[in-house]
Legacy VTK file of the C-alpha trace (Angstrom):
# vtk DataFile Version 3.0
C-alpha trace
ASCII
DATASET POLYDATA
POINTS 278 float
-12.112 67.705 19.157
-8.396 66.971 19.240
-6.369 69.589 21.077
-5.952 72.976 19.445
-4.095 72.930 16.149
-0.543 74.299 16.086
-0.651 78.033 15.439
1.108 77.881 12.092
-1.290 75.271 10.705
-4.305 77.198 11.954
-3.045 80.413 10.369
-2.355 78.634 7.076
-5.946 77.405 6.883
-7.710 80.697 7.678
-7.980 81.769 4.034
-8.215 78.347 2.429
-11.921 77.625 2.201
-14.778 78.582 -0.100
-17.329 80.357 2.079
-21.079 80.017 1.851
-21.439 83.558 3.217
-20.300 85.831 5.997
-21.544 83.598 8.812
-19.526 84.309 11.987
-17.629 81.460 13.620
-19.578 81.916 16.855
-23.185 82.558 15.858
-25.334 85.085 17.596
-28.633 84.137 19.164
-30.308 86.086 16.359
-28.471 83.972 13.756
-29.560 80.737 15.412
-33.151 81.932 15.491
-33.033 82.862 11.827
-31.490 79.551 10.808
-33.999 77.578 12.806
-37.089 79.370 11.542
-36.324 80.279 7.935
-38.006 78.033 5.353
-34.949 78.289 3.082
-32.267 77.423 5.629
-34.063 75.737 8.499
-33.492 72.264 7.095
-32.983 69.113 9.100
-31.766 65.832 7.720
-33.007 62.368 8.682
-29.735 61.727 10.454
-30.174 64.471 13.053
-33.751 65.744 13.038
-35.218 63.471 15.718
-35.528 64.916 19.210
-32.511 63.403 21.015
-32.845 61.396 24.197
-30.425 63.813 25.874
-33.105 66.519 25.903
-35.617 64.467 27.874
-34.085 65.290 31.267
-33.187 68.874 30.399
-34.877 71.554 32.529
-38.076 72.775 30.910
-36.869 76.349 31.352
-33.858 75.645 29.126
-35.944 74.100 26.349
-38.546 76.864 26.639
-35.833 79.520 26.299
-34.624 78.018 23.015
-38.113 77.515 21.602
-39.138 81.029 22.582
-36.179 82.399 20.631
-36.584 79.953 17.726
-39.973 78.153 17.773
-39.047 75.782 14.932
-35.571 74.978 16.193
-34.423 71.388 15.821
-32.504 70.819 19.045
-29.838 68.192 18.478
-28.513 67.897 22.030
-28.878 69.387 25.489
-26.206 68.487 28.031
-25.444 69.692 31.511
-22.213 71.662 31.267
-19.384 71.126 33.761
-19.934 74.796 34.638
-22.462 75.206 37.442
-26.048 76.007 36.406
-25.336 76.018 32.669
-26.634 73.725 29.927
-25.044 73.324 26.523
-27.611 73.355 23.710
-26.765 72.360 20.123
-29.050 73.618 17.337
-28.155 72.830 13.709
-24.489 72.341 14.442
-24.222 75.524 16.535
-23.964 75.627 20.310
-24.993 78.068 23.015
-25.091 77.898 26.795
-28.334 78.520 28.682
-28.712 79.019 32.424
-30.781 76.428 34.287
-33.538 78.984 34.895
-33.688 79.873 31.188
-32.882 83.534 31.789
-29.368 83.836 30.408
-27.772 82.668 27.167
-24.073 82.729 26.332
-22.594 82.277 22.889
-19.143 81.037 21.969
-16.986 78.181 23.168
-15.974 77.348 26.732
-12.608 75.760 27.445
-11.380 73.263 29.993
-8.016 74.791 30.858
-6.826 71.550 32.445
-7.284 69.472 29.303
-6.985 72.483 26.948
-10.003 71.366 24.952
-13.160 73.171 23.915
-16.440 71.951 25.418
-18.422 72.860 22.308
-15.864 71.207 20.048
-16.031 67.933 21.964
-19.833 67.707 21.747
-19.988 68.657 18.078
-17.319 66.051 17.352
-19.568 63.400 18.882
-22.587 64.527 16.875
-20.635 64.569 13.610
-19.046 61.187 14.318
-22.378 59.527 15.072
-24.198 61.115 12.117
-21.537 60.205 9.559
-21.240 56.657 10.898
-24.816 56.075 9.703
-23.944 56.783 6.056
-22.857 53.702 4.087
-19.878 54.019 1.765
-22.208 53.306 -1.144
-23.764 56.750 -0.531
-20.411 58.519 -0.843
-17.771 58.941 -3.523
-14.716 57.185 -2.105
-11.033 57.342 -3.021
-8.979 55.042 -0.829
-5.708 53.112 -0.673
-5.833 49.344 -0.211
-5.115 49.538 3.513
-6.026 53.029 4.800
-4.582 54.225 8.076
-6.985 57.163 8.318
-10.368 57.995 6.822
-11.786 61.484 6.372
-15.186 62.607 5.138
-15.048 65.765 3.042
-18.017 68.044 2.369
-17.141 69.366 -1.072
-18.406 71.802 -3.709
-17.602 70.950 -7.331
-16.999 74.624 -8.175
-14.918 75.601 -5.137
-11.283 76.264 -6.143
-9.939 75.019 -2.812
-11.958 71.817 -3.212
-10.477 71.411 -6.679
-6.980 71.915 -5.277
-7.703 69.237 -2.684
-8.938 66.715 -5.234
-6.023 67.417 -7.571
-3.826 65.797 -4.894
-6.106 62.853 -4.133
-3.447 60.321 -5.172
-1.018 61.893 -2.682
-3.529 61.697 0.185
-4.128 58.050 -0.657
-0.388 57.368 -0.862
-0.039 58.664 2.706
-2.686 56.169 3.820
-5.609 58.607 3.920
-8.940 57.438 2.508
-11.301 60.199 1.375
-15.089 59.880 1.405
-16.793 62.762 -0.388
-20.228 64.203 0.397
-21.757 66.956 -1.737
-22.229 70.406 -0.239
-23.032 72.915 -3.013
-22.376 76.288 -1.388
-25.046 78.010 -3.473
-27.713 75.791 -1.908
-30.436 73.498 -3.198
-31.824 73.743 -6.734
-28.945 75.849 -8.034
-26.545 75.167 -10.933
-23.914 73.747 -8.551
-26.534 71.506 -6.962
-27.709 70.270 -10.378
-24.108 69.593 -11.353
-23.618 67.461 -8.239
-26.763 65.460 -9.059
-25.519 64.897 -12.614
-22.153 63.661 -11.332
-23.846 61.212 -8.988
-26.101 59.949 -11.760
-23.298 59.560 -14.327
-22.490 56.099 -15.684
-18.924 56.471 -14.365
-19.451 58.480 -11.190
-15.817 58.839 -10.127
-14.697 59.855 -13.612
-17.459 62.472 -13.819
-16.496 63.715 -10.355
-12.842 64.175 -11.292
-13.733 65.826 -14.588
-16.050 68.250 -12.785
-13.182 69.113 -10.455
-11.215 70.028 -13.586
-13.990 72.325 -14.804
-15.634 69.900 -17.240
-19.381 69.969 -16.613
-21.088 66.582 -16.491
-23.817 65.623 -18.922
-27.151 66.561 -17.267
-28.674 63.518 -15.603
-31.292 62.731 -12.986
-31.731 59.745 -10.670
-32.225 58.957 -7.015
-29.341 60.712 -5.301
-28.034 61.791 -1.875
-27.149 65.404 -2.719
-30.044 67.040 -0.851
-29.424 64.787 2.149
-25.692 65.583 2.115
-26.337 69.312 1.971
-28.913 69.310 4.770
-26.732 67.056 6.896
-23.851 69.485 6.463
-26.082 72.358 7.606
-27.081 70.354 10.683
-23.444 69.570 11.476
-22.251 73.155 11.259
-20.647 73.140 7.808
-20.488 76.698 6.451
-17.816 76.436 3.780
-15.854 73.979 1.668
-13.889 71.886 1.912
-14.908 70.817 5.416
-12.841 67.794 6.415
-14.155 65.490 9.143
-11.987 62.836 10.785
-13.373 59.489 11.901
-13.680 60.775 15.489
-15.838 63.693 14.309
-13.219 66.435 14.562
-13.603 68.945 11.724
-10.982 70.926 9.861
-12.387 73.923 7.995
-10.541 74.591 4.766
-7.957 73.126 2.445
-5.000 71.219 3.865
-2.279 69.792 1.663
-1.410 66.087 2.078
1.310 66.613 4.687
-0.767 69.127 6.656
-3.700 66.742 6.729
-1.475 63.853 7.824
-0.050 66.038 10.588
-3.545 66.903 11.830
-4.718 63.297 11.754
-1.577 62.131 13.562
-1.978 64.454 16.534
-3.234 62.740 19.688
-6.001 61.990 20.313
-6.565 61.891 16.560
-8.234 58.927 14.872
-6.105 55.843 14.401
-8.571 53.537 12.724
-8.558 52.911 8.991
-12.357 53.252 8.853
LINES 1 279
278 0 1 2 3 4 5 6 7 8 9 10 11 12 13 14 15 16 17 18 19 20 21 22 23 24 25 26 27 28 29 30 31 32 33 34 35 36 37 38 39 40 41 42 43 44 45 46 47 48 49 50 51 52 53 54 55 56 57 58 59 60 61 62 63 64 65 66 67 68 69 70 71 72 73 74 75 76 77 78 79 80 81 82 83 84 85 86 87 88 89 90 91 92 93 94 95 96 97 98 99 100 101 102 103 104 105 106 107 108 109 110 111 112 113 114 115 116 117 118 119 120 121 122 123 124 125 126 127 128 129 130 131 132 133 134 135 136 137 138 139 140 141 142 143 144 145 146 147 148 149 150 151 152 153 154 155 156 157 158 159 160 161 162 163 164 165 166 167 168 169 170 171 172 173 174 175 176 177 178 179 180 181 182 183 184 185 186 187 188 189 190 191 192 193 194 195 196 197 198 199 200 201 202 203 204 205 206 207 208 209 210 211 212 213 214 215 216 217 218 219 220 221 222 223 224 225 226 227 228 229 230 231 232 233 234 235 236 237 238 239 240 241 242 243 244 245 246 247 248 249 250 251 252 253 254 255 256 257 258 259 260 261 262 263 264 265 266 267 268 269 270 271 272 273 274 275 276 277
């Protein structure tokens, strides 16, 4: 992830997202176990469900420790940490550290004080970047200037007031050279009114018009068709999304919460932020 946000920007964004619940920022081992084993939340999308090659050389004790805690866990990555005898394990967008002998588990981020970057952040950025790169633009709702300087992917909820505030300024983001690709993430979950509304927007004859109207509180005409809403939601769960809007830069860095056009431009402009138009 790019280096830590300036304090003022971080403070401004603390209360600017629609939460899916009271999930803590650093999940407990119990929370990871529950998420990985619950039929209602233990979802894995096609983009991230496969056992990654990075787990093949991981010590058996590390993998056994995770599976003992959460037998149905979909492990997305296991990497040897730069800290002696520790392995970083990512499960559904959440990371923990496990000792090489499988006895100890640590939760929370670890920081490289030389580079002033978070080790968990950097790995999750890679996972988000690679997963989102597999989604064609035709499977998103895109608002973009002719020659974008930056591209962000936004997990959005049609009923979230902060998401509505974001979309109300879409022309301003575009004017600053920021292209916005939307993915649906109904906070209430699958097969709920918000989920059905997202499906109806996707299936509308004029998708972008229906999307904008929904952001203004005008419900779309009920419609059904092949759609990516379930995939988007499950992918968000796998990538650690727990509220909306969740804004992901082209390098995988994620900003949790609403940012006005100038705040978003500031974040994207910070080195080593993304510089490609995408």
